[in-house]
MARMI-930080 format. One record per residue (C-alpha): residue number from 1; residue in one letter; x, y, z. Coordinates in steps of 0.2 Angstrom, whole numbers, plus 5000, padded with zeros to 4 digits. Each point is the difference from the previous one (the first is absolute). Example, Ala and Ser with C-alpha at 12.3 -4.5 7.8 and 13.67 -1.06 7.14 Angstrom:
BEGIN
<1 "A" <5062 4978 5039>> <2 "S" <5006 5017 4997>> 
***
This chain:
BEGIN
<1 "M" <5291 5246 5114>> <2 "K" <4995 5020 4999>> <3 "I" <5009 5012 4994>> <4 "K" <5000 5018 5005>> <5 "E" <4986 5010 4989>> <6 "T" <5015 5014 4998>> <7 "S" <5009 4989 4989>> <8 "F" <4983 4993 4990>> <9 "Q" <4999 5001 4984>> <10 "P" <4985 4992 4991>> <11 "D" <5003 4985 4986>> <12 "I" <4984 4994 4996>> <13 "E" <4987 5010 4986>> <14 "F" <4983 5001 5007>> <15 "D" <4986 5004 4986>> <16 "R" <4985 5009 5008>> <17 "T" <4991 5000 4985>> <18 "D" <4985 4988 5007>> <19 "F" <5000 5006 5016>> <20 "N" <4992 5014 5009>> <21 "D" <5009 5009 5017>> <22 "G" <4987 4991 5011>> <23 "Q" <5005 4985 4993>> <24 "L" <5020 5002 4999>> <25 "L" <4999 5006 5019>> <26 "A" <4991 4985 5004>> <27 "F" <5014 4988 4993>> <28 "Y" <5010 5009 5010>> <29 "R" <4993 4998 5015>> <30 "E" <4997 4981 4997>> <31 "L" <5018 4997 4997>> <32 "L" <5004 5011 5017>> <33 "K" <4992 4989 5011>> <34 "P" <5008 4984 4997>> <35 "R" <5017 5008 5001>> <36 "L" <4995 5009 5016>> <37 "I" <4995 4985 5007>> <38 "E" <5014 4989 4996>> <39 "E" <5012 5015 5008>> <40 "K" <4989 4997 5016>> <41 "M" <5003 4980 4999>> <42 "L" <5018 5002 4997>> <43 "V" <5000 5008 5017>> <44 "L" <4990 4988 5009>> <45 "L" <5011 4988 4994>> <46 "R" <5015 5006 5006>> <47 "Q" <4990 5003 5017>> <48 "G" <4996 4982 4999>> <49 "K" <4982 5003 5000>> <50 "I" <4996 4989 4983>> <51 "S" <5010 4985 4994>> <52 "K" <5003 5000 4982>> <53 "W" <4998 5014 4988>> <54 "F" <5000 4997 4978>> <55 "S" <5003 5017 4995>> <56 "G" <4992 5008 4984>> <57 "I" <5008 5015 5001>> <58 "G" <5004 5005 4980>> <59 "Q" <4986 4991 4993>> <60 "E" <4984 5009 5007>> <61 "A" <4996 5006 4983>> <62 "I" <4996 4981 4994>> <63 "S" <4989 4996 5016>> <64 "I" <4988 5017 4999>> <65 "G" <5001 5000 4981>> <66 "V" <4993 4984 4998>> <67 "T" <4987 5000 5013>> <68 "L" <4994 5016 4996>> <69 "S" <4998 4994 4982>> <70 "L" <4989 4983 5005>> <71 "Q" <4980 5002 5008>> <72 "K" <4999 4998 5017>> <73 "D" <4992 4985 4998>> <74 "E" <5013 4992 4986>> <75 "Y" <5012 4988 5010>> <76 "I" <5019 5005 5004>> <77 "L" <5012 4988 5005>> <78 "P" <5015 5008 5008>> <79 "M" <5017 4996 5006>> <80 "H" <5009 5005 5016>> <81 "R" <5007 5017 4993>> <82 "N" <4983 5007 4993>> <83 "L" <4994 5009 5018>> <84 "G" <4993 5011 4986>> <85 "V" <4988 4988 4993>> <86 "F" <4993 5001 5019>> <87 "T" <5000 5017 5004>> <88 "A" <4992 5004 4983>> <89 "R" <4986 4988 5004>> <90 "E" <4997 5012 5016>> <91 "I" <5002 4986 5012>> <92 "P" <4999 5008 5018>> <93 "L" <5019 5002 5005>> <94 "Y" <4996 4994 5017>> <95 "R" <4996 4983 4994>> <96 "L" <5016 4999 4991>> <97 "F" <5010 5005 5014>> <98 "S" <4990 4984 5009>> <99 "Q" <5005 4990 4987>> <100 "W" <5018 5004 5001>> <101 "Q" <4998 4998 5020>> <102 "G" <4992 4983 4999>> <103 "K" <4984 5008 5009>> <104 "A" <4981 4996 4994>> <105 "S" <4996 5015 4992>> <106 "G" <5012 4992 4986>> <107 "F" <4995 4989 4988>> <108 "T" <5006 4983 5006>> <109 "K" <4998 5000 5017>> <110 "G" <5017 5000 5005>> <111 "R" <5004 4984 4990>> <112 "D" <5009 5008 4984>> <113 "R" <5013 5017 4998>> <114 "S" <5000 5014 4989>> <115 "F" <4993 4999 4985>> <116 "H" <4994 4982 5001>> <117 "F" <4982 5003 5000>> <118 "G" <4985 5001 4989>> <119 "T" <4984 5011 5002>> <120 "Q" <4985 4998 4992>> <121 "E" <4994 5016 5006>> <122 "Y" <5012 5009 4990>> <123 "K" <5001 4988 4984>> <124 "I" <5019 4996 5006>> <125 "V" <5007 4981 5000>> <126 "G" <5019 5002 5008>> <127 "M" <5015 4988 4997>> <128 "I" <5008 4986 5008>> <129 "S" <5019 4998 5002>> <130 "H" <5001 4989 4985>> <131 "L" <4996 5014 4987>> <132 "G" <4994 4993 4987>> <133 "P" <4983 4992 5004>> <134 "Q" <4991 5014 5000>> <135 "L" <5001 5003 4982>> <136 "G" <4992 4984 4995>> <137 "V" <4987 5006 5013>> <138 "A" <4995 5017 4991>> <139 "D" <4998 4987 4983>> <140 "G" <4986 4993 5012>> <141 "I" <4992 5017 5003>> <142 "A" <5000 5006 4983>> <143 "L" <4993 4984 4995>> <144 "A" <4986 5002 5011>> <145 "H" <4997 5016 4994>> <146 "R" <4999 4995 4981>> <147 "L" <4989 4985 5006>> <148 "Q" <4988 5013 5011>> <149 "K" <4999 5011 4983>> <150 "E" <5007 5015 5010>> <151 "Q" <5013 5011 4991>> <152 "K" <5014 5000 5014>> <153 "I" <5018 4999 5000>> <154 "T" <5011 4994 5012>> <155 "A" <5018 5007 5005>> <156 "V" <5014 4988 5009>> <157 "F" <5016 5006 5005>> <158 "T" <5016 4991 4999>> <159 "G" <5020 5004 4998>> <160 "E" <5014 4998 4989>> <161 "G" <5005 4985 5012>> <162 "G" <4982 4991 5000>> <163 "T" <5000 5000 4980>> <164 "S" <5014 4985 5002>> <165 "E" <4987 4991 5007>> <166 "G" <4990 4985 4992>> <167 "D" <4983 5008 5008>> <168 "F" <5004 5018 4989>> <169 "H" <5000 4989 4985>> <170 "E" <4986 4988 5002>> <171 "A" <4990 5014 5005>> <172 "L" <5003 5010 4984>> <173 "N" <4998 4985 4988>> <174 "I" <4982 4997 5010>> <175 "A" <4996 5019 4999>> <176 "S" <5006 5001 4980>> <177 "V" <4992 4983 4996>> <178 "W" <4984 5004 5009>> <179 "Q" <5000 5020 4995>> <180 "L" <4997 5004 5019>> <181 "P" <5001 5020 5002>> <182 "V" <5014 4998 5013>> <183 "M" <5014 5014 5002>> <184 "F" <5013 4992 5005>> <185 "C" <5013 5015 5008>> <186 "V" <5017 4995 5001>> <187 "E" <5010 5013 5012>> <188 "N" <5017 4999 4992>> <189 "N" <5012 5007 5016>> <190 "G" <5014 4994 4993>> <191 "Y" <5005 4987 5013>> <192 "G" <4991 4982 5006>> <193 "L" <5008 5005 5019>> <194 "S" <5018 5002 4996>> <195 "T" <4999 4989 4984>> <196 "P" <4999 5014 4985>> <197 "T" <4990 4998 4984>> <198 "S" <5015 4995 4990>> <199 "Q" <5000 4982 5010>> <200 "Q" <4982 4999 4999>> <201 "Y" <4994 4998 4982>> <202 "N" <5011 5002 4985>> <203 "C" <4988 5013 4988>> <204 "E" <5003 5018 4998>> <205 "N" <4981 5004 5008>> <206 "I" <4988 4988 5008>> <207 "A" <4987 5008 4991>> <208 "D" <5007 4992 4985>> <209 "R" <4994 4983 5006>> <210 "A" <4982 5005 4995>> <211 "V" <5004 4995 4984>> <212 "G" <5002 4980 5004>> <213 "Y" <4984 5001 5007>> <214 "G" <4991 5009 4986>> <215 "M" <4996 5015 5012>> <216 "E" <5000 5019 4999>> <217 "S" <5013 5006 5012>> <218 "H" <5008 5020 5002>> <219 "I" <5013 5007 5011>> <220 "I" <4998 5015 5010>> <221 "D" <5008 5012 5010>> <222 "G" <4997 4994 5018>> <223 "N" <5006 5017 5008>> <224 "N" <4988 5010 4989>> <225 "I" <4983 5001 5008>> <226 "L" <4992 5008 4985>> <227 "E" <5007 4988 4988>> <228 "V" <4996 4986 5013>> <229 "Y" <4981 5007 5002>> <230 "G" <4997 5005 4982>> <231 "K" <5006 4984 4990>> <232 "V" <4992 4987 5013>> <233 "S" <4982 5010 5002>> <234 "R" <5001 4998 4979>> <235 "L" <5004 4981 5000>> <236 "A" <4987 4996 5014>> <237 "E" <4986 5009 4990>> <238 "S" <5006 4991 4985>> <239 "M" <5003 4984 5009>> <240 "R" <4982 5001 5008>> <241 "K" <4992 5003 4982>> <242 "D" <5011 4986 4991>> <243 "P" <5004 4987 5014>> <244 "R" <5020 4996 4999>> <245 "P" <5015 4998 5011>> <246 "V" <5014 5013 4997>> <247 "L" <5016 5001 5009>> <248 "L" <5007 5015 5008>> <249 "E" <5018 5003 5003>> <250 "F" <5001 5015 5012>> <251 "K" <5020 5005 5000>> <252 "T" <5002 5006 5018>> <253 "F" <5014 4997 5015>> <254 "R" <4999 4996 5018>> <255 "M" <5010 5014 5011>> <256 "R" <5001 4988 5015>> <257 "G" <5005 4982 5001>> <258 "H" <4990 4985 4997>> <259 "E" <4994 5001 5017>> <260 "E" <5007 5014 5013>> <261 "A" <5011 4987 5009>> <262 "S" <5010 4994 4981>> <263 "G" <5006 5018 4998>> <264 "T" <5005 5008 4981>> <265 "K" <5018 4997 5002>> <266 "Y" <5000 4987 4985>> <267 "V" <4994 5016 4990>> <268 "P" <5012 5011 4992>> <269 "N" <5001 5017 5006>> <270 "D" <4999 5007 4982>> <271 "L" <4984 4990 4996>> <272 "M" <4993 5005 5016>> <273 "Q" <5003 5020 4995>> <274 "Q" <4993 4998 4984>> <275 "W" <4984 4993 5006>> <276 "A" <4999 5012 5015>> <277 "I" <5000 5015 4989>> <278 "K" <4983 4990 4991>> <279 "D" <4990 4999 5017>> <280 "P" <4983 4999 4994>> <281 "V" <4994 5011 5014>> <282 "D" <5014 5015 5001>> <283 "N" <4998 5001 4981>> <284 "F" <4980 5001 4999>> <285 "R" <5002 5013 5015>> <286 "E" <5013 5010 4989>> <287 "F" <4988 4999 4986>> <288 "L" <4987 5008 5008>> <289 "L" <5008 5011 5009>> <290 "A" <5009 5006 4985>> <291 "E" <4982 5001 4990>> <292 "K" <4995 5011 5017>> <293 "M" <4986 4988 5002>> <294 "L" <5008 4996 5018>> <295 "S" <5008 5011 5012>> <296 "E" <5010 4997 5014>> <297 "N" <4987 5004 5012>> <298 "L" <4988 4987 4992>> <299 "D" <5013 4989 5001>> <300 "N" <5003 5001 5017>> <301 "Q" <4980 5000 5003>> <302 "Y" <5000 4983 4989>> <303 "K" <5014 4994 5011>> <304 "A" <4994 5006 5016>> <305 "E" <4982 4992 4998>> <306 "I" <5007 4984 4996>> <307 "K" <5013 4999 5013>> <308 "Q" <4985 5004 5013>> <309 "E" <4991 4987 4992>> <310 "I" <5012 4987 5000>> <311 "D" <5004 5006 5019>> <312 "E" <4982 4999 5007>> <313 "D" <4997 4983 4992>> <314 "L" <5018 4992 5007>> <315 "K" <4992 5008 5017>> <316 "K" <4985 4990 4996>> <317 "A" <5007 4983 4995>> <318 "N" <5015 5001 5014>> <319 "A" <4985 5003 5012>> <320 "E" <4994 4984 4994>> <321 "A" <5001 4984 5011>> <322 "G" <5010 4985 4994>> <323 "I" <4992 4984 4994>> <324 "D" <4998 4986 5013>> <325 "F" <5001 4983 4996>> <326 "N" <4984 4991 4999>> <327 "E" <5003 4982 4994>> <328 "T" <4981 4998 4996>> <329 "E" <5001 5013 4988>> <330 "E" <5015 4995 4992>> <331 "L" <4997 4983 4997>> <332 "N" <4981 5008 4996>> <333 "D" <5008 5010 4985>> <334 "V" <5009 4987 4991>> <335 "Y" <4984 4997 4989>> <336 "Q" <4986 5010 4994>> <337 "E" <4984 4993 5011>> <338 "F" <4991 4987 4992>> <339 "H" <4983 4995 5003>> <340 "Y" <4997 4985 4991>> <341 "E" <4983 4996 4992>> <342 "E" <4993 4984 4997>> <343 "F" <4994 4996 4984>> <344 "T" <4990 4984 5002>> <345 "H" <4998 4989 4985>> <346 "S" <4984 4989 4993>> <347 "E" <4998 4982 4999>> <348 "E" <5006 4999 4982>> <349 "T" <5018 4992 4996>> <350 "E" <5008 4995 4985>> <351 "E" <5017 4991 5000>> <352 "L" <5016 5012 4998>> <353 "R" <5017 4996 4998>> <354 "F" <5010 5014 5011>> <355 "I" <5006 5008 4987>> <356 "D" <4981 5002 4994>> <357 "A" <4995 5007 5018>> <358 "V" <5013 5013 4999>> <359 "S" <4995 5006 4983>> <360 "Q" <4982 5000 5004>> <361 "G" <5004 5011 5016>> <362 "L" <5011 5010 4992>> <363 "R" <4985 5003 4986>> <364 "Q" <4987 5003 5014>> <365 "S" <5009 5012 5010>> <366 "M" <5003 5009 4984>> <367 "Q" <4985 5002 4996>> <368 "R" <4995 5005 5019>> <369 "H" <5014 5012 5001>> <370 "E" <4999 5011 4984>> <371 "N" <5014 5010 5007>> <372 "L" <5012 4983 4999>> <373 "V" <5015 5001 4989>> <374 "L" <5009 4985 4993>> <375 "M" <5018 5000 4995>> <376 "G" <5013 4987 4997>> <377 "Q" <5011 4994 4984>> <378 "D" <4988 4992 4986>> <379 "I" <4985 5000 5012>> <380 "A" <4988 5009 4986>> <381 "E" <4997 4993 4982>> <382 "Y" <5011 4984 5004>> <383 "G" <4991 4997 5017>> <384 "G" <5017 4998 5011>> <385 "V" <5012 4987 4999>> <386 "F" <4988 4986 5010>> <387 "K" <4985 5008 4991>> <388 "I" <4992 5007 5016>> <389 "T" <4994 5017 4993>> <390 "E" <4993 4989 4982>> <391 "N" <4988 5012 4992>> <392 "F" <5000 5011 5015>> <393 "V" <5003 5016 4985>> <394 "E" <4983 4997 4991>> <395 "E" <4991 5003 5017>> <396 "F" <5012 5015 5008>> <397 "G" <5010 5006 4986>> <398 "T" <5020 5003 5000>> <399 "E" <4998 5015 5010>> <400 "R" <4997 4989 5015>> <401 "V" <5007 4984 4994>> <402 "R" <5019 5007 4995>> <403 "N" <5015 4993 4994>> <404 "T" <5016 5006 5008>> <405 "P" <5016 5000 4996>> <406 "I" <5012 4990 5008>> <407 "C" <5006 5012 5016>> <408 "E" <4992 4991 5015>> <409 "S" <5006 5015 5011>> <410 "G" <4992 5015 4989>> <411 "I" <4983 4989 5000>> <412 "V" <4999 4999 5018>> <413 "E" <5004 5018 5000>> <414 "T" <4985 5004 4989>> <415 "A" <4987 4989 5010>> <416 "M" <5006 5010 5016>> <417 "G" <4996 5016 4989>> <418 "L" <4982 4994 4996>> <419 "S" <4998 4998 5017>> <420 "I" <5005 5017 5006>> <421 "K" <4987 5006 4988>> <422 "G" <4986 4989 5007>> <423 "M" <5001 4986 4989>> <424 "K" <5002 4980 5002>> <425 "A" <5014 4991 4989>> <426 "M" <5008 4982 4998>> <427 "V" <5016 4995 4996>> <428 "E" <5002 4983 4991>> <429 "M" <5019 4994 5003>> <430 "Q" <5001 4989 4986>> <431 "F" <5011 4989 5010>> <432 "A" <5002 5003 5020>> <433 "D" <5018 4998 4998>> <434 "F" <5000 5017 4989>> <435 "V" <4994 5010 5013>> <436 "S" <5018 5002 5007>> <437 "S" <4999 5010 4987>> <438 "G" <4987 5012 5007>> <439 "F" <5007 4996 5019>> <440 "N" <5003 5019 5005>> <441 "P" <4984 5008 4997>> <442 "V" <4991 4984 5008>> <443 "V" <5007 5001 5015>> <444 "N" <5006 5018 5003>> <445 "Y" <4987 5009 4993>> <446 "L" <4983 4990 4998>> <447 "A" <5003 4993 5018>> <448 "K" <5005 5015 5009>> <449 "V" <4990 5016 4991>> <450 "H" <4985 4995 5013>> <451 "Y" <5010 5001 5016>> <452 "R" <5009 5013 4994>> <453 "W" <4987 5015 4994>> <454 "N" <4985 4990 5000>> <455 "Q" <4998 4997 4982>> <456 "Q" <4992 4983 4994>> <457 "A" <5008 4989 4987>> <458 "D" <4985 4991 4995>> <459 "V" <5009 4987 4987>> <460 "V" <5002 4983 4999>> <461 "I" <5015 4993 4993>> <462 "R" <4997 4979 4992>> <463 "M" <5012 4988 5001>> <464 "P" <5002 4986 4990>> <465 "C" <5011 4990 5009>> <466 "G" <5009 4981 5005>> <467 "A" <5007 4987 4995>> <468 "G" <4994 4981 4993>> <469 "V" <5001 5005 4981>> <470 "G" <5015 4998 4996>> <471 "A" <5005 5020 4997>> <472 "G" <5016 5002 5007>> <473 "P" <5009 5012 5013>> <474 "F" <4991 5017 4991>> <475 "H" <4983 4995 4999>> <476 "S" <4997 4988 5014>> <477 "Q" <5002 5008 5017>> <478 "T" <4988 5003 5014>> <479 "N" <5007 5015 5008>> <480 "E" <4986 5006 5013>> <481 "A" <5012 5001 5013>> <482 "W" <5007 5014 4992>> <483 "F" <4983 5012 5003>> <484 "T" <4993 4990 5017>> <485 "K" <5014 5009 5009>> <486 "T" <4994 5017 4993>> <487 "P" <4989 5011 5011>> <488 "G" <4987 5008 4990>> <489 "L" <4999 4984 4985>> <490 "K" <4985 4987 5003>> <491 "V" <5007 4982 4991>> <492 "I" <4984 4989 4996>> <493 "Y" <5006 4982 4992>> <494 "P" <4983 4988 4997>> <495 "A" <5002 4983 4996>> <496 "F" <4982 4997 4992>> <497 "P" <4988 5006 4986>> <498 "Y" <4988 5007 5012>> <499 "D" <5012 5009 5014>> <500 "A" <5010 5008 4983>> <501 "K" <4984 5008 4994>> <502 "G" <4993 5007 5018>> <503 "L" <5016 5004 5005>> <504 "L" <5004 5010 4983>> <505 "N" <4984 5008 5002>> <506 "T" <5005 5008 5017>> <507 "A" <5017 5007 4996>> <508 "F" <4991 5009 4986>> <509 "N" <4989 5008 5014>> <510 "D" <5013 5000 5012>> <511 "P" <5011 5019 4998>> <512 "N" <5015 4994 5007>> <513 "P" <5013 4992 4988>> <514 "V" <4997 4980 4999>> <515 "L" <5013 4987 4993>> <516 "F" <4988 4988 4992>> <517 "F" <5011 4984 4996>> <518 "E" <4992 4987 4990>> <519 "H" <5010 4983 4996>> <520 "K" <5004 4997 4982>> <521 "A" <4998 4980 5003>> <522 "L" <4983 5000 5007>> <523 "Y" <4995 5011 4986>> <524 "R" <4991 4986 4989>> <525 "S" <5004 4986 5012>> <526 "I" <4988 5004 5014>> <527 "R" <4980 5000 4997>> <528 "Q" <4985 5006 5012>> <529 "Q" <4982 5005 5000>> <530 "V" <5001 5018 5001>> <531 "P" <4986 5012 5001>> <532 "K" <4995 5008 4984>> <533 "D" <4996 5018 5008>> <534 "Y" <5010 5012 5009>> <535 "Y" <5004 4996 5018>> <536 "T" <5017 5007 5011>> <537 "L" <5008 4990 5016>> <538 "P" <5009 5007 5013>> <539 "F" <5019 5002 5001>> <540 "G" <5008 4993 5016>> <541 "K" <4990 4985 5001>> <542 "A" <5007 4981 4998>> <543 "A" <4990 4987 4992>> <544 "L" <5001 4983 5012>> <545 "L" <4999 4987 4987>> <546 "R" <5002 4986 5010>> <547 "E" <4997 4999 5019>> <548 "G" <5010 4985 5011>> <549 "R" <5008 4999 5017>> <550 "D" <5018 4993 4998>> <551 "V" <5010 5015 4990>> <552 "T" <4995 5016 4992>> <553 "V" <5005 5002 4982>> <554 "I" <5003 5019 4993>> <555 "S" <5003 5004 4984>> <556 "F" <4995 5013 4985>> <557 "G" <5000 4998 4982>> <558 "A" <5003 4985 4989>> <559 "A" <5008 4992 5015>> <560 "V" <4983 4999 5008>> <561 "H" <4996 4987 4985>> <562 "W" <5017 4991 5006>> <563 "A" <4996 4999 5017>> <564 "L" <4980 4992 4993>> <565 "E" <5008 4987 4990>> <566 "T" <5011 4994 5016>> <567 "L" <4987 5000 5013>> <568 "D" <4988 4991 4986>> <569 "A" <5015 4988 4998>> <570 "H" <5002 4998 5018>> <571 "P" <4981 4999 5007>> <572 "N" <5004 4994 5018>> <573 "I" <5008 5019 5002>> <574 "D" <4988 5009 5010>> <575 "A" <5005 5017 4994>> <576 "D" <4994 5018 5002>> <577 "L" <5003 5008 4982>> <578 "L" <5001 5018 5000>> <579 "D" <4999 5010 4983>> <580 "L" <5007 5017 5003>> <581 "R" <4992 5009 4986>> <582 "S" <5006 5018 5008>> <583 "L" <5019 5003 5004>> <584 "Q" <4996 5017 5004>> <585 "P" <4988 5001 5010>> <586 "L" <5004 4984 5008>> <587 "D" <4988 4988 5009>> <588 "T" <5012 4999 5017>> <589 "E" <4983 4995 5011>> <590 "A" <4996 4985 4986>> <591 "I" <5019 4995 5003>> <592 "F" <5001 5001 5018>> <593 "S" <4983 4992 5002>> <594 "S" <5006 4983 4990>> <595 "V" <5016 5000 5009>> <596 "K" <4994 5002 5016>> <597 "K" <4986 4984 4996>> <598 "T" <5014 4989 4991>> <599 "G" <5015 5003 5009>> <600 "K" <5011 4998 4983>> <601 "V" <5004 5010 4986>> <602 "I" <5008 4999 4983>> <603 "I" <5000 5015 4989>> <604 "L" <5001 4996 4981>> <605 "Q" <5005 5014 4987>> <606 "E" <5008 4999 4981>> <607 "D" <5012 5013 5004>> <608 "S" <5016 4996 5008>> <609 "V" <5000 5001 5020>> <610 "F" <5012 5013 5005>> <611 "G" <4992 5016 5000>> <612 "G" <4984 4995 4994>> <613 "I" <4982 5001 5009>> <614 "G" <5001 4984 5009>> <615 "S" <5016 5006 5010>> <616 "D" <4987 5013 5007>> <617 "I" <4987 4990 5002>> <618 "A" <5010 4987 5010>> <619 "A" <5007 5012 5012>> <620 "M" <4983 5007 5002>> <621 "I" <4994 4983 5004>> <622 "A" <5016 4997 5015>> <623 "Q" <4996 5017 5005>> <624 "E" <4981 4998 5004>> <625 "C" <4997 4980 5000>> <626 "F" <5016 4994 5008>> <627 "E" <4990 4992 5014>> <628 "A" <4990 4990 4987>> <629 "L" <5013 4994 4990>> <630 "D" <5005 4981 5001>> <631 "A" <5014 5002 4988>> <632 "S" <5009 5013 4991>> <633 "V" <4993 5011 4986>> <634 "I" <5005 4991 4983>> <635 "R" <5003 5012 4985>> <636 "V" <5001 4991 4983>> <637 "G" <5003 5012 4983>> <638 "S" <5011 4996 4985>> <639 "L" <5018 5000 4999>> <640 "E" <5009 5014 5002>> <641 "T" <5005 5004 4982>> <642 "P" <4995 5009 4986>> <643 "I" <4986 4989 4990>> <644 "P" <5006 4987 4988>> <645 "F" <4992 4997 4984>> <646 "S" <5001 4982 4995>> <647 "K" <4986 4991 5007>> <648 "A" <5009 4988 5009>> <649 "L" <5012 5014 5010>> <650 "E" <4983 5010 5003>> <651 "E" <4991 4985 5008>> <652 "G" <5015 4998 5012>> <653 "Y" <5000 5019 5002>> <654 "L" <4982 5000 5007>> <655 "P" <4995 4993 5017>> <656 "K" <4985 4990 4995>> <657 "K" <5010 4985 5005>> <658 "R" <5010 5005 5013>> <659 "F" <4982 5007 5009>> <660 "E" <4996 4980 4999>> <661 "E" <5014 4996 5011>> <662 "K" <5000 5013 5012>> <663 "I" <4980 4999 5004>> <664 "L" <5003 4981 5004>> <665 "E" <5017 5002 5011>> <666 "L" <4989 5014 5009>> <667 "L" <4986 4988 5003>> <668 "K" <5013 4989 5007>> <669 "Y" <5007 5011 5013>> 
***
């Protein structure tokens, strides 16, 4: 909403004590630029030349003030109303226009819209629609600054509605516990879409929450560019010298709808008028005119120059051809390119349990990658609930082996932030079941970030999983199928100590996000001769454990051992036994080759059958090997129930006995 200048009465007090004329005029130009771009975008929206627009009119002083307060190599994580962040970082306008039109000169190759992008060139990390994850990502970037001994801060934006999300609480808690130099910038504009703050939170100010986190906070007039810049600049300098998190609440208002289609009918007229006279651009213009620093001619000159830049860059963006679909390029960009390097081992081996092999691989990867940070609940002095990281603190210190608060989502996001800053991260889920509390950043941030804006997610998430130990419904799931269907994730699931160590080492070399499943029942029950030194094994290569001509058995994890027991009990079964080891990528060549040889196939998984990866493997076999099949593809899995606790119920739940029955039936077919 814009009111006529003739009726305008300034309603903000500006203290220019610390600023010279040149600075004040520069601030005005910076404020003016996003306002004029927005006005142009609203015209283009009405003309159908852009598809959507999230307006920040009325909030420009916050984006501009914060961005100018930071050093250019300090990261900013904006939201969808922070156009001023992008303009103040001097991103060429034609690139922004191309981004909004889904063209190649943008930042996402047409794969994401508006401000959903990041750019390492300008040290900006854009949001995703789930609002909360960028808060934890800021923690990770700030943690990297601390570990790399850099006196830098990170600024992250959210709205008052976003503070209701759990990610907000997790991110502030982590930042406070670890004393991370993060500036949490909350733009309190009164409404989360149409929901007023009275229905969002039940305290007077969002800044009041900082007390609960042991954190400093400030309330700032978000429409006053001098107050924003002055206070944020002083805080930024202080935080660089004395690293700590700070919560900033900017009181402001958005003068247009959540996005243009929603309108503003839900906002009372008197409230709109009240904030209209607090317009950050109009007020500052009137102040400069009154102080004789700005003339009408100079104001018109600024506007003409900015409008000319907008028109020229729009013309350039409009002239750019649209993006053509290229299937190969689309598929290739899902993952960061990874050139597997094979590290061979010496002949010297030792007998290790599965758990010892994981621990040894983890230790050797920590020695190899000095930028690798381990995070998880109780993994430091205690060594983790399974003691895999026991004594790691003595060798690597608590900076690299970090106990975390109980907040899976925030820690996965922190790992993502470390990756953005060029580090590697491992997150140990105490139990794989608990990943559900961190599901969003795994499947929506880590998995998509390279495809969206070419940013690697160099994160390994270790997943102690599986039944057979009487742990009940919340500590026994094998939930690999949650992730094998999500493009952008790699899923590894070894069954033997040798594979566990070699594949884990590869996971840390791979710059893509890896879900590394470790079956708890195998930790101390399976032993094998394992090379003492460092070595790697390739992803996407199954292991042929036994060779036969009558039937193909496909399995992974603990189920491989059930298959081996069954085959040992029936020496007359002449079977190929494939241990997949890697579920994404999947060794389809080995699968199809074996099936075409035997003509019969049975897939054994611990997960329940419906929706499990075995269903997809069965479908692929039916499609690619139909003419070679002598019988239907058989899938065997656990019951379609949650995992029970008692031994008798758990044994009935698991598919071991049913597998024996089904393979014998298949051979008789």
